[in-house]
The first five atom37 places (N, CA, C, CB, O) and aatype in JSON, in Angstrom:
{
  "aatype": [12, 11, 5, 12, 0, 15, 15, 10, 0, 5, 9, 13, 10, 7, 10, 4, 9, 10, 0, 7, 15, 17, 12, 9, 0, 3, 0, 12, 11, 6, 2, 2, 14, 15, 7, 2, 15, 9, 6, 5, 19, 5, 19, 11, 14, 5, 15, 11, 3, 5, 10, 10, 15, 8, 15, 6, 10, 5, 6, 18, 10, 7, 9, 2, 5, 3, 5, 19, 6, 11, 10, 10, 14, 5, 11, 6, 7, 2, 19, 16, 11, 15, 5, 9, 14, 18, 9, 5, 9, 7, 18, 6, 18, 18, 13, 14, 19, 11, 0, 19, 3, 5, 17, 10, 6, 6, 16, 6, 0, 0, 9, 13, 3],
  "atom_mask": [
    [1, 1, 1, 1, 1],
    [1, 1, 1, 1, 1],
    [1, 1, 1, 1, 1],
    [1, 1, 1, 1, 1],
    [1, 1, 1, 1, 1],
    [1, 1, 1, 1, 1],
    [1, 1, 1, 1, 1],
    [1, 1, 1, 1, 1],
    [1, 1, 1, 1, 1],
    [1, 1, 1, 1, 1],
    [1, 1, 1, 1, 1],
    [1, 1, 1, 1, 1],
    [1, 1, 1, 1, 1],
    [1, 1, 1, 0, 1],
    [1, 1, 1, 1, 1],
    [1, 1, 1, 1, 1],
    [1, 1, 1, 1, 1],
    [1, 1, 1, 1, 1],
    [1, 1, 1, 1, 1],
    [1, 1, 1, 0, 1],
    [1, 1, 1, 1, 1],
    [1, 1, 1, 1, 1],
    [1, 1, 1, 1, 1],
    [1, 1, 1, 1, 1],
    [1, 1, 1, 1, 1],
    [1, 1, 1, 1, 1],
    [1, 1, 1, 1, 1],
    [1, 1, 1, 1, 1],
    [1, 1, 1, 1, 1],
    [1, 1, 1, 1, 1],
    [1, 1, 1, 1, 1],
    [1, 1, 1, 1, 1],
    [1, 1, 1, 1, 1],
    [1, 1, 1, 1, 1],
    [1, 1, 1, 0, 1],
    [1, 1, 1, 1, 1],
    [1, 1, 1, 1, 1],
    [1, 1, 1, 1, 1],
    [1, 1, 1, 1, 1],
    [1, 1, 1, 1, 1],
    [1, 1, 1, 1, 1],
    [1, 1, 1, 1, 1],
    [1, 1, 1, 1, 1],
    [1, 1, 1, 1, 1],
    [1, 1, 1, 1, 1],
    [1, 1, 1, 1, 1],
    [1, 1, 1, 1, 1],
    [1, 1, 1, 1, 1],
    [1, 1, 1, 1, 1],
    [1, 1, 1, 1, 1],
    [1, 1, 1, 1, 1],
    [1, 1, 1, 1, 1],
    [1, 1, 1, 1, 1],
    [1, 1, 1, 1, 1],
    [1, 1, 1, 1, 1],
    [1, 1, 1, 1, 1],
    [1, 1, 1, 1, 1],
    [1, 1, 1, 1, 1],
    [1, 1, 1, 1, 1],
    [1, 1, 1, 1, 1],
    [1, 1, 1, 1, 1],
    [1, 1, 1, 0, 1],
    [1, 1, 1, 1, 1],
    [1, 1, 1, 1, 1],
    [1, 1, 1, 1, 1],
    [1, 1, 1, 1, 1],
    [1, 1, 1, 1, 1],
    [1, 1, 1, 1, 1],
    [1, 1, 1, 1, 1],
    [1, 1, 1, 1, 1],
    [1, 1, 1, 1, 1],
    [1, 1, 1, 1, 1],
    [1, 1, 1, 1, 1],
    [1, 1, 1, 1, 1],
    [1, 1, 1, 1, 1],
    [1, 1, 1, 1, 1],
    [1, 1, 1, 0, 1],
    [1, 1, 1, 1, 1],
    [1, 1, 1, 1, 1],
    [1, 1, 1, 1, 1],
    [1, 1, 1, 1, 1],
    [1, 1, 1, 1, 1],
    [1, 1, 1, 1, 1],
    [1, 1, 1, 1, 1],
    [1, 1, 1, 1, 1],
    [1, 1, 1, 1, 1],
    [1, 1, 1, 1, 1],
    [1, 1, 1, 1, 1],
    [1, 1, 1, 1, 1],
    [1, 1, 1, 0, 1],
    [1, 1, 1, 1, 1],
    [1, 1, 1, 1, 1],
    [1, 1, 1, 1, 1],
    [1, 1, 1, 1, 1],
    [1, 1, 1, 1, 1],
    [1, 1, 1, 1, 1],
    [1, 1, 1, 1, 1],
    [1, 1, 1, 1, 1],
    [1, 1, 1, 1, 1],
    [1, 1, 1, 1, 1],
    [1, 1, 1, 1, 1],
    [1, 1, 1, 1, 1],
    [1, 1, 1, 1, 1],
    [1, 1, 1, 1, 1],
    [1, 1, 1, 1, 1],
    [1, 1, 1, 1, 1],
    [1, 1, 1, 1, 1],
    [1, 1, 1, 1, 1],
    [1, 1, 1, 1, 1],
    [1, 1, 1, 1, 1],
    [1, 1, 1, 1, 1],
    [1, 1, 1, 1, 1],
    [1, 1, 1, 1, 1]
  ],
  "atom_positions": [
    [[37.01, -44.54, -34.78], [36.49, -43.31, -35.16], [35.15, -43.08, -34.44], [36.36, -43.26, -36.66], [34.91, -42.02, -33.86]],
    [[34.28, -44.09, -34.51], [32.96, -44.07, -33.85], [33.09, -43.75, -32.38], [32.24, -45.4, -34.03], [32.41, -42.89, -31.83]],
    [[34.01, -44.49, -31.76], [34.29, -44.4, -30.31], [34.75, -42.96, -29.98], [35.4, -45.46, -29.88], [34.35, -42.43, -28.94]],
    [[35.5, -42.39, -30.75], [36.0, -41.0, -30.57], [34.85, -39.99, -30.71], [37.12, -40.67, -31.62], [34.73, -39.06, -29.92]],
    [[34.05, -40.2, -31.69], [32.92, -39.29, -31.82], [31.97, -39.46, -30.67], [32.19, -39.52, -33.13], [31.39, -38.46, -30.25]],
    [[31.77, -40.62, -30.13], [30.87, -40.84, -29.01], [31.48, -40.11, -27.76], [30.65, -42.41, -28.73], [30.79, -39.42, -27.01]],
    [[32.76, -40.3, -27.6], [33.47, -39.71, -26.51], [33.31, -38.15, -26.53], [34.95, -40.13, -26.58], [33.03, -37.53, -25.51]],
    [[33.5, -37.58, -27.7], [33.42, -36.2, -27.84], [32.02, -35.57, -27.63], [33.92, -35.87, -29.13], [31.86, -34.46, -27.13]],
    [[31.0, -36.37, -28.05], [29.6, -36.01, -27.75], [29.32, -36.06, -26.29], [28.64, -36.93, -28.49], [28.61, -35.21, -25.76]],
    [[29.87, -37.07, -25.59], [29.63, -37.08, -24.09], [30.34, -35.95, -23.42], [30.1, -38.39, -23.46], [29.76, -35.36, -22.51]],
    [[31.48, -35.61, -23.78], [32.26, -34.45, -23.22], [31.57, -33.08, -23.49], [33.71, -34.43, -23.86], [31.58, -32.16, -22.66]],
    [[30.99, -33.01, -24.7], [30.28, -31.82, -25.05], [28.94, -31.73, -24.24], [30.02, -31.8, -26.56], [28.56, -30.65, -23.77]],
    [[28.28, -32.84, -24.11], [27.03, -32.78, -23.28], [27.32, -32.45, -21.87], [26.27, -34.1, -23.33], [26.55, -31.72, -21.25]],
    [[28.43, -32.96, -21.31], [28.82, -32.63, -19.96], [29.14, -31.11, -19.72], [0.0, 0.0, 0.0], [28.83, -30.5, -18.7]],
    [[29.75, -30.61, -20.73], [30.09, -29.16, -20.71], [28.92, -28.32, -20.82], [31.01, -28.8, -21.79], [28.87, -27.24, -20.22]],
    [[27.89, -28.78, -21.63], [26.6, -28.0, -21.73], [25.86, -27.97, -20.36], [25.66, -28.64, -22.83], [25.36, -26.94, -19.9]],
    [[25.84, -29.21, -19.76], [25.14, -29.36, -18.46], [25.83, -28.47, -17.4], [25.13, -30.89, -17.99], [25.16, -27.78, -16.63]],
    [[27.09, -28.48, -17.38], [27.93, -27.69, -16.48], [27.65, -26.15, -16.76], [29.5, -28.07, -16.69], [27.42, -25.41, -15.81]],
    [[27.67, -25.7, -17.98], [27.45, -24.26, -18.3], [25.98, -23.93, -17.98], [27.8, -23.94, -19.83], [25.75, -22.81, -17.53]],
    [[25.01, -24.74, -18.16], [23.66, -24.49, -17.87], [23.44, -24.31, -16.35], [0.0, 0.0, 0.0], [22.73, -23.42, -15.89]],
    [[24.06, -25.19, -15.63], [24.0, -25.22, -14.16], [24.6, -23.89, -13.56], [24.78, -26.49, -13.62], [24.08, -23.28, -12.63]],
    [[25.76, -23.53, -14.19], [26.5, -22.24, -13.78], [25.59, -21.05, -14.03], [27.89, -22.04, -14.62], [25.51, -20.15, -13.19]],
    [[24.91, -21.03, -15.17], [24.06, -19.89, -15.6], [22.77, -19.75, -14.6], [23.59, -20.14, -17.17], [22.36, -18.66, -14.21]],
    [[22.24, -20.89, -14.27], [21.13, -20.95, -13.44], [21.53, -20.5, -12.05], [20.56, -22.32, -13.44], [20.79, -19.72, -11.44]],
    [[22.69, -20.96, -11.49], [23.09, -20.55, -10.19], [23.37, -19.06, -10.12], [24.28, -21.32, -9.75], [23.07, -18.4, -9.12]],
    [[23.95, -18.51, -11.22], [24.34, -17.15, -11.32], [23.07, -16.28, -11.3], [25.19, -16.91, -12.6], [23.05, -15.23, -10.64]],
    [[21.98, -16.69, -12.01], [20.73, -16.02, -12.04], [20.11, -15.98, -10.67], [19.83, -16.66, -13.01], [19.56, -14.97, -10.24]],
    [[20.2, -17.13, -9.99], [19.56, -17.24, -8.62], [20.24, -16.24, -7.66], [19.7, -18.74, -8.04], [19.58, -15.6, -6.85]],
    [[21.5, -16.14, -7.79], [22.3, -15.23, -6.91], [21.84, -13.75, -7.15], [23.87, -15.4, -7.22], [21.69, -12.98, -6.2]],
    [[21.63, -13.39, -8.44], [21.31, -12.04, -8.71], [19.89, -11.7, -8.17], [21.42, -11.78, -10.21], [19.64, -10.56, -7.8]],
    [[19.01, -12.64, -8.14], [17.59, -12.41, -7.67], [17.56, -12.43, -6.15], [16.59, -13.51, -8.26], [16.65, -11.83, -5.57]],
    [[18.5, -13.08, -5.45], [18.48, -13.22, -4.04], [19.93, -13.09, -3.56], [17.84, -14.56, -3.61], [20.57, -14.1, -3.27]],
    [[20.47, -11.88, -3.46], [21.87, -11.74, -3.06], [22.29, -12.31, -1.71], [22.2, -10.34, -3.05], [23.42, -12.77, -1.55]],
    [[21.42, -12.29, -0.77], [21.72, -12.87, 0.51], [21.83, -14.33, 0.62], [20.79, -12.47, 1.4], [22.46, -14.86, 1.54]],
    [[21.22, -15.03, -0.33], [21.26, -16.43, -0.27], [20.12, -17.07, 0.51], [0.0, 0.0, 0.0], [19.81, -18.26, 0.36]],
    [[19.47, -16.2, 1.38], [18.41, -16.62, 2.2], [17.06, -16.24, 1.6], [18.57, -16.05, 3.56], [16.9, -15.11, 1.16]],
    [[16.15, -17.11, 1.58], [14.86, -16.74, 0.99], [13.84, -16.6, 2.19], [14.39, -17.85, -0.11], [13.14, -17.56, 2.54]],
    [[13.79, -15.43, 2.75], [12.85, -15.17, 3.84], [11.83, -14.13, 3.35], [13.61, -14.66, 5.14], [12.2, -13.01, 3.01]],
    [[10.52, -14.51, 3.31], [9.45, -13.61, 2.85], [8.67, -13.3, 4.13], [8.52, -14.27, 1.68], [8.5, -14.12, 5.03]],
    [[8.23, -12.08, 4.11], [7.39, -11.57, 5.21], [5.96, -11.8, 4.79], [7.67, -10.05, 5.53], [5.55, -11.44, 3.68]],
    [[5.25, -12.36, 5.64], [3.8, -12.68, 5.41], [3.0, -11.78, 6.44], [3.48, -14.31, 5.63], [3.22, -11.8, 7.65]],
    [[2.07, -11.02, 5.83], [1.28, -10.12, 6.6], [-0.03, -10.84, 6.88], [1.08, -8.76, 5.88], [-0.76, -11.23, 5.97]],
    [[-0.32, -11.01, 8.26], [-1.52, -11.61, 8.62], [-2.51, -10.55, 9.04], [-1.3, -12.61, 9.7], [-2.2, -9.68, 9.85]],
    [[-3.69, -10.64, 8.47], [-4.74, -9.62, 8.82], [-5.12, -9.78, 10.23], [-5.99, -9.74, 7.93], [-5.63, -10.82, 10.62]],
    [[-4.87, -8.71, 11.05], [-5.19, -8.93, 12.5], [-6.68, -9.19, 12.66], [-4.77, -7.68, 13.38], [-7.55, -8.58, 12.03]],
    [[-6.91, -10.18, 13.58], [-8.31, -10.6, 13.88], [-8.93, -9.57, 14.75], [-8.37, -12.01, 14.57], [-8.25, -9.0, 15.61]],
    [[-10.2, -9.29, 14.58], [-10.9, -8.28, 15.34], [-10.83, -8.8, 16.83], [-12.44, -8.07, 14.8], [-11.01, -9.98, 17.13]],
    [[-10.56, -7.85, 17.69], [-10.52, -8.14, 19.1], [-11.97, -8.68, 19.6], [-10.08, -6.81, 19.88], [-12.08, -9.62, 20.38]],
    [[-12.99, -8.0, 19.09], [-14.26, -8.42, 19.6], [-14.7, -9.68, 18.85], [-15.31, -7.31, 19.46], [-14.68, -9.73, 17.62]],
    [[-15.09, -10.69, 19.63], [-15.54, -11.96, 19.14], [-17.05, -12.0, 19.05], [-15.04, -13.07, 20.02], [-17.58, -12.92, 18.43]],
    [[-17.77, -11.05, 19.64], [-19.24, -10.98, 19.56], [-19.65, -9.61, 18.92], [-19.88, -11.15, 21.02], [-19.08, -8.57, 19.23]],
    [[-20.58, -9.67, 18.09], [-21.08, -8.46, 17.42], [-22.45, -8.1, 17.87], [-21.09, -8.64, 15.93], [-23.3, -8.96, 18.06]],
    [[-22.68, -6.83, 18.05], [-23.99, -6.37, 18.35], [-24.84, -6.31, 16.97], [-23.89, -4.94, 19.08], [-24.28, -6.53, 15.9]],
    [[-26.19, -6.02, 17.05], [-26.91, -6.06, 15.75], [-26.38, -4.93, 14.76], [-28.47, -5.88, 16.0], [-26.41, -5.09, 13.54]],
    [[-25.93, -3.85, 15.33], [-25.44, -2.74, 14.51], [-24.04, -3.12, 13.95], [-25.38, -1.4, 15.36], [-23.72, -2.77, 12.81]],
    [[-23.24, -3.8, 14.71], [-21.93, -4.23, 14.14], [-22.09, -5.4, 13.22], [-20.94, -4.6, 15.25], [-21.29, -5.56, 12.3]],
    [[-23.16, -6.28, 13.43], [-23.5, -7.24, 12.49], [-23.91, -6.71, 11.15], [-24.51, -8.04, 13.01], [-23.52, -7.25, 10.12]],
    [[-24.65, -5.69, 11.16], [-25.09, -4.89, 9.93], [-23.82, -4.49, 9.18], [-25.95, -3.55, 10.33], [-23.72, -4.79, 7.99]],
    [[-22.88, -3.85, 9.79], [-21.67, -3.35, 9.27], [-20.87, -4.53, 8.75], [-20.91, -2.56, 10.33], [-20.39, -4.5, 7.61]],
    [[-20.73, -5.56, 9.57], [-19.89, -6.82, 9.19], [-20.41, -7.42, 7.91], [-19.94, -7.96, 10.33], [-19.62, -7.79, 7.04]],
    [[-21.71, -7.52, 7.79], [-22.35, -8.17, 6.59], [-22.57, -7.33, 5.42], [-23.62, -8.71, 6.95], [-22.82, -7.82, 4.31]],
    [[-22.48, -5.99, 5.64], [-22.61, -5.01, 4.65], [-24.14, -4.84, 4.15], [0.0, 0.0, 0.0], [-24.38, -4.63, 2.96]],
    [[-25.07, -4.94, 5.04], [-26.37, -4.88, 4.67], [-27.08, -3.78, 5.43], [-26.99, -6.16, 4.85], [-26.53, -3.27, 6.4]],
    [[-28.29, -3.39, 5.02], [-28.95, -2.33, 5.76], [-29.71, -2.74, 6.9], [-29.8, -1.62, 4.93], [-29.84, -3.94, 7.14]],
    [[-30.28, -1.75, 7.72], [-30.98, -2.04, 8.9], [-32.19, -2.96, 8.79], [-31.38, -0.83, 9.47], [-32.38, -3.85, 9.61]],
    [[-33.05, -2.71, 7.7], [-34.2, -3.57, 7.52], [-33.81, -5.04, 7.26], [-35.04, -3.04, 6.38], [-34.48, -5.97, 7.71]],
    [[-32.72, -5.21, 6.53], [-32.3, -6.57, 6.18], [-31.77, -7.22, 7.44], [-31.22, -6.58, 5.05], [-32.05, -8.4, 7.63]],
    [[-31.0, -6.54, 8.33], [-30.55, -7.14, 9.53], [-31.66, -7.54, 10.42], [-29.66, -6.25, 10.22], [-31.58, -8.59, 11.06]],
    [[-32.77, -6.73, 10.5], [-33.88, -7.02, 11.32], [-34.63, -8.36, 10.95], [-34.8, -5.87, 11.25], [-35.27, -9.01, 11.77]],
    [[-34.5, -8.69, 9.66], [-35.05, -9.9, 9.23], [-34.2, -11.14, 9.63], [-35.23, -9.84, 7.78], [-34.71, -12.27, 9.61]],
    [[-32.91, -10.94, 10.0], [-32.07, -11.96, 10.5], [-32.18, -12.17, 12.03], [-30.67, -11.65, 10.13], [-32.08, -13.26, 12.58]],
    [[-32.42, -10.97, 12.66], [-32.44, -11.05, 14.15], [-33.47, -12.09, 14.78], [-32.76, -9.64, 14.68], [-34.52, -12.39, 14.22]],
    [[-33.08, -12.59, 15.94], [-33.93, -13.55, 16.58], [-35.37, -12.92, 16.79], [-33.3, -14.0, 17.95], [-35.49, -11.76, 17.16]],
    [[-36.4, -13.72, 16.54], [-37.79, -13.29, 16.63], [-38.43, -14.3, 17.64], [-38.53, -13.29, 15.16], [-38.23, -15.51, 17.52]],
    [[-39.19, -13.77, 18.62], [-39.92, -14.51, 19.55], [-41.22, -15.0, 18.98], [-40.14, -13.72, 20.74], [-42.02, -14.18, 18.52]],
    [[-41.46, -16.27, 19.0], [-42.76, -16.78, 18.59], [-43.36, -17.62, 19.73], [-42.64, -17.63, 17.29], [-43.1, -18.82, 19.82]],
    [[-44.14, -17.01, 20.58], [-44.64, -17.66, 21.78], [-43.49, -17.78, 22.75], [0.0, 0.0, 0.0], [-42.89, -16.76, 23.07]],
    [[-43.09, -19.07, 23.29], [-42.03, -19.26, 24.14], [-40.8, -19.55, 23.48], [-42.29, -20.23, 25.03], [-39.77, -19.71, 24.14]],
    [[-40.82, -19.63, 22.11], [-39.65, -20.05, 21.41], [-39.09, -18.89, 20.65], [-39.95, -21.22, 20.5], [-39.84, -18.12, 20.06]],
    [[-37.73, -18.75, 20.65], [-36.98, -17.65, 19.96], [-36.48, -18.42, 18.68], [-35.71, -16.96, 20.91], [-35.87, -19.49, 18.8]],
    [[-36.72, -17.91, 17.55], [-36.22, -18.44, 16.23], [-35.29, -17.37, 15.62], [-37.44, -18.77, 15.21], [-35.5, -16.16, 15.69]],
    [[-34.3, -17.94, 15.05], [-33.26, -17.08, 14.33], [-32.68, -17.82, 13.12], [-32.07, -16.67, 15.32], [-32.46, -19.03, 13.12]],
    [[-32.46, -17.02, 12.11], [-31.84, -17.5, 10.93], [-30.34, -17.6, 11.13], [-32.18, -16.61, 9.75], [-29.68, -18.34, 10.42]],
    [[-29.79, -16.87, 12.09], [-28.34, -16.69, 12.22], [-28.01, -17.05, 13.66], [-27.87, -15.2, 11.86], [-28.83, -16.79, 14.54]],
    [[-26.79, -17.64, 13.96], [-26.47, -18.02, 15.23], [-26.35, -16.83, 16.22], [-25.25, -18.77, 15.17], [-25.9, -15.76, 15.81]],
    [[-26.7, -16.97, 17.39], [-26.68, -15.81, 18.37], [-26.5, -16.34, 19.75], [-28.0, -14.95, 18.31], [-26.69, -17.51, 20.06]],
    [[-26.08, -15.29, 20.62], [-25.96, -15.59, 22.11], [-26.76, -14.43, 22.74], [-24.34, -15.64, 22.68], [-26.63, -13.26, 22.37]],
    [[-27.63, -14.85, 23.73], [-28.37, -13.82, 24.41], [-27.81, -13.59, 25.81], [-29.84, -14.2, 24.49], [-27.71, -14.51, 26.62]],
    [[-27.44, -12.34, 26.09], [-27.06, -12.01, 27.34], [-27.92, -10.96, 27.92], [-25.72, -11.64, 27.33], [-27.86, -9.81, 27.48]],
    [[-28.75, -11.31, 28.94], [-29.81, -10.41, 29.45], [-30.83, -10.26, 28.37], [0.0, 0.0, 0.0], [-31.36, -11.25, 27.88]],
    [[-31.11, -9.05, 27.98], [-32.08, -8.77, 26.89], [-31.45, -8.51, 25.57], [-32.93, -7.59, 27.24], [-32.14, -8.28, 24.58]],
    [[-30.09, -8.56, 25.52], [-29.33, -8.25, 24.34], [-29.03, -9.46, 23.53], [-28.09, -7.57, 24.71], [-28.83, -10.5, 24.15]],
    [[-28.96, -9.49, 22.22], [-28.48, -10.53, 21.37], [-27.16, -10.17, 20.83], [-29.42, -10.82, 20.29], [-26.96, -9.04, 20.38]],
    [[-26.24, -11.09, 20.85], [-24.92, -10.96, 20.37], [-24.65, -12.09, 19.28], [-23.91, -11.04, 21.57], [-25.2, -13.18, 19.36]],
    [[-23.81, -11.78, 18.32], [-23.53, -12.79, 17.28], [-22.07, -13.08, 17.19], [-24.03, -12.34, 15.92], [-21.28, -12.2, 16.87]],
    [[-21.67, -14.4, 17.48], [-20.26, -14.73, 17.47], [-19.76, -14.61, 16.09], [-19.99, -16.12, 18.01], [-20.43, -15.05, 15.15]],
    [[-18.56, -14.01, 15.9], [-17.98, -13.83, 14.5], [-17.73, -15.13, 13.87], [-16.66, -13.04, 14.5], [-18.03, -15.28, 12.69]],
    [[-17.18, -16.13, 14.59], [-16.74, -17.45, 13.95], [-18.07, -18.1, 13.47], [-15.9, -18.47, 15.03], [-18.16, -18.62, 12.36]],
    [[-19.12, -18.04, 14.35], [-20.33, -18.75, 14.02], [-21.07, -18.07, 12.8], [-21.24, -18.82, 15.28], [-21.75, -18.72, 12.01]],
    [[-20.91, -16.79, 12.73], [-21.49, -16.02, 11.61], [-20.77, -16.39, 10.32], [-21.4, -14.46, 11.86], [-21.39, -16.62, 9.28]],
    [[-19.43, -16.45, 10.39], [-18.62, -16.83, 9.23], [-19.0, -18.27, 8.8], [-17.07, -16.73, 9.56], [-19.17, -18.52, 7.6]],
    [[-19.12, -19.17, 9.7], [-19.51, -20.54, 9.35], [-20.85, -20.58, 8.79], [-19.44, -21.43, 10.52], [-21.05, -21.25, 7.78]],
    [[-21.77, -19.92, 9.34], [-23.21, -19.78, 8.77], [-23.18, -19.26, 7.47], [-24.11, -18.87, 9.59], [-23.93, -19.75, 6.63]],
    [[-22.36, -18.29, 7.15], [-22.31, -17.72, 5.79], [-21.77, -18.82, 4.8], [-21.37, -16.41, 5.76], [-22.27, -18.98, 3.69]],
    [[-20.79, -19.5, 5.25], [-20.21, -20.54, 4.4], [-21.16, -21.68, 4.07], [-19.0, -21.09, 5.05], [-21.19, -22.21, 2.96]],
    [[-21.94, -22.04, 5.09], [-22.87, -23.2, 4.91], [-24.19, -22.79, 4.26], [-23.18, -23.86, 6.27], [-24.87, -23.66, 3.72]],
    [[-24.58, -21.52, 4.27], [-25.79, -21.1, 3.72], [-25.54, -20.75, 2.19], [-26.36, -19.89, 4.55], [-24.95, -19.73, 1.84]],
    [[-26.05, -21.69, 1.32], [-25.91, -21.42, -0.1], [-26.96, -20.44, -0.61], [-25.98, -22.71, -0.87], [-26.65, -19.53, -1.38]],
    [[-28.15, -20.62, -0.19], [-29.22, -19.7, -0.65], [-30.19, -19.65, 0.39], [-29.89, -20.1, -1.95], [-30.5, -20.71, 0.93]],
    [[-30.74, -18.5, 0.78], [-31.71, -18.31, 1.78], [-32.62, -17.18, 1.41], [-31.07, -18.07, 3.08], [-32.14, -16.18, 0.87]],
    [[-33.89, -17.27, 1.67], [-34.86, -16.24, 1.4], [-35.47, -15.83, 2.76], [-35.96, -16.75, 0.39], [-36.01, -16.65, 3.48]],
    [[-35.35, -14.46, 3.09], [-35.88, -13.94, 4.31], [-37.05, -12.99, 4.04], [-34.79, -13.25, 5.08], [-36.91, -11.98, 3.35]],
    [[-38.17, -13.32, 4.58], [-39.35, -12.47, 4.3], [-39.49, -11.4, 5.46], [-40.69, -13.37, 4.18], [-40.41, -10.58, 5.43]]
  ]
}
């Protein structure tokens, strides 16, 4: 008698597992009828320009003209000092986008007078 009850319990457990698996498979088919799970990922297009002028830097950082001027390279004698990475071409200063992004990540707090 005990052996028969144990056998029936095992058969019932097997049927429950089978029914549960069937319901899960059916639900997965309803959510994805093609059977393939291909998702489209939209990548934000990177700006063509890798260098920013000071007016583009102002727009990129979302700050006003006076604030940008505090970041721009300043000549002190023979030395040019800057709070932000830059490249000088002729008399113009340009700011590499990647270097500016890295500078922003590394700068936790800064005060510009």
